[in-house]
C-alpha positions in Angstrom: 28.3 59.5 -28.6 26.2 55.9 -29.5 26.4 53.4 -27.2 27.4 50.2 -28.5 24.9 46.9 -28.1 26.7 44.1 -25.8 28.8 41.5 -27.1 27.4 38.2 -27.0 29.5 35.6 -25.2 31.2 32.9 -27.6 31.5 30.6 -25.4 29.6 27.5 -26.1 27.7 25.6 -22.6 29.5 22.6 -21.5 26.4 20.5 -21.6 23.6 20.8 -24.2 20.3 21.2 -22.3 16.5 19.4 -24.1 14.1 22.0 -24.9 11.1 21.3 -23.2 7.7 22.4 -24.6 4.5 22.6 -22.2 1.3 21.1 -23.5 0.3 24.9 -24.2 3.0 26.0 -26.2 2.5 22.6 -27.7 -1.4 23.4 -28.7 -0.6 27.1 -29.9 2.2 26.0 -31.9 -0.1 23.1 -34.1 -2.6 25.4 -34.0 -0.6 28.2 -36.2 1.1 25.2 -37.7 -2.5 24.1 -39.3 -4.1 27.6 -40.0 -0.9 28.5 -42.4 -0.1 28.3 -45.7 3.0 26.2 -46.6 5.7 29.2 -46.3 3.9 30.4 -43.2 4.8 26.7 -41.7 8.3 27.2 -42.5 8.8 30.2 -41.4 6.7 29.2 -37.7 9.6 25.9 -37.8 12.5 28.1 -37.8 10.7 31.2 -35.9 9.7 28.1 -33.0 13.4 26.2 -34.2 11.9 23.1 -34.8 11.8 20.7 -37.0 8.4 19.7 -38.9 9.2 15.7 -37.6 8.3 16.4 -34.4 5.1 18.7 -35.5 3.8 15.6 -36.9 4.4 13.4 -33.9 2.4 16.2 -32.0 0.2 16.1 -34.5 -0.7 12.2 -34.0 -0.1 12.4 -30.8 -3.2 15.0 -30.6 -5.1 12.8 -32.6 -4.7 9.5 -31.0 -6.2 11.2 -28.0 -2.9 11.4 -25.6 -2.5 14.5 -23.6 0.1 16.4 -25.1 1.9 16.5 -21.8 2.8 12.8 -22.1 6.1 12.0 -19.8 8.5 10.5 -22.0 10.8 7.4 -20.8 10.0 3.9 -19.1 6.6 2.7 -19.0 5.7 1.3 -16.0 6.2 -2.4 -15.2 2.4 -3.8 -15.3 3.6 -6.3 -12.6 5.1 -4.5 -10.2 2.2 -2.0 -10.1 -0.4 -4.9 -9.8 2.0 -5.9 -6.6 2.1 -2.6 -5.4 -1.4 -2.5 -5.6 -2.2 -5.5 -4.1 -0.2 -5.1 -1.1 -1.5 -1.8 -0.5 -5.3 -4.0 -0.8 -3.2 -6.2 1.7 -2.4 -4.0 4.4 -6.0 -2.4 4.3 -7.3 -5.8 5.1 -5.3 -6.4 8.1 -6.4 -3.0 9.1 -9.7 -3.4 8.7 -9.3 -7.5 10.5 -7.9 -5.9 13.4 -10.4 -4.0 14.0 -12.8 -5.9 13.4 -11.5 -8.6 16.3 -11.2 -5.6 18.8 -14.8 -5.0 17.9 -15.9 -8.7 18.7 -13.7 -8.7 21.7 -15.5 -5.5 23.1 -19.1 -7.1 22.7 -18.1 -10.0 24.6 -16.5 -8.2 27.5 -19.4 -6.0 27.0 -22.0 -9.3 26.7 -20.6 -10.5 30.3 -20.4 -7.5 31.9 -24.5 -7.7 30.9 -25.1 -10.9 32.2 -23.1 -10.3 35.7 -25.4 -7.2 36.0 -28.0 -9.4 35.5 -27.0 -11.4 38.7 -25.4 -14.8 36.5 -22.0 -15.5 37.6 -18.9 -15.4 35.4 -18.6 -19.1 35.7 -21.9 -20.0 34.7 -22.0 -17.5 31.9 -22.7 -18.8 28.2 -19.7 -17.2 26.8 -19.4 -16.9 22.5 -16.3 -19.1 22.1 -14.1 -16.0 20.8 -14.0 -14.9 24.7 -14.3 -17.4 27.1 -12.1 -17.5 30.0 -8.4 -19.4 29.6 -8.8 -21.9 31.5 -4.5 -22.4 33.0 
């Protein structure tokens, strides 16, 4: 008894999905298309289920030096990118400033300690302005 091939489902999916090609697929298809005769090019387009207009977009993309895996969609706002970069730089500089202030404070205390160990009283010390004790 011969087995029957499976019956295809006649239902159409509710939402069509866009086909996505990887950069390797694009390169493979373009290489095959460019080395083929006109008849073979038509067969390749039918086999891959793509239009020649898509191939021409890929060819111009590769010729312009852009990667074949380029992202679609809205381009980032250059002002927002610059603002984000500036905010990161400001945060980085604020951290460096806080660290520098701590180092300067410690250096002042070490200076006072060394002078005190040398026998001078803390009241007589000629301290740098940033580490002079506050008068209350």
